N, C-alpha and C positions, 0 to 999 in steps of 0.2 A: 112883527109884520113890516114889510117894506112898503113905503109910500112911493109909488111910481108917479112920475110927472110926464106929461105929454106936451110937445111944442104947441104954442098958440097958432102955429101955421097948419096944424093938423085939423082938417075939416071933414075928412071922409071916413075916418075910423081905421085906416090902414097906416099906422104910424109906429115909430119906435118909442118905447117908454123907458125912462131912466130913473133909477132909484138909488139913493145913497144908503149903504149898509152900515151897521154899527161897526166902528173901527175904521171907517173911511173908505172902504171899497165901494165899487159901483156895479150895479146890476142893470143889464140892458135886455129888454125883451120886445118881441113883436106883438103889437096889440091884436093882430088877427089870430095869433096862436099862443095865447097865454099858458095853455096847458103844457106846452113844451118846456117851460121854465126859462129863466134868464141866463144869459152869459154873464159871468162874474169876472171883474177886473180889479186889480189892486189900484190904489190911488195913484201910484206911479205910472202904471200902464195907461190909466185913463188920462192923466196929465199929458203923457207923450202923444196919445191919440188926438186930444184937443189941440195941442201945439201943432201937430201935423196938419190938421184941418185948417187952422189959422194961417199956416205957412203955404197953403195951397198944394200940399203933397198928394192929395187925392183928387185934384182937378183932372178931368179927362184931357188927354193930349189932343 
């Protein structure tokens, strides 16, 4: 079973949950719709996403 974590900034229950998979992958799901199941990323994909966030690649123009 995956242990999902929620940001400490989440206070209203509508949050993104992230869990580490055996083997290093990452699962991401919507706390409002857990039945839909998570999106699954490799550790490389997740690292690229996190690097993009840190570099401001997703900031609105």
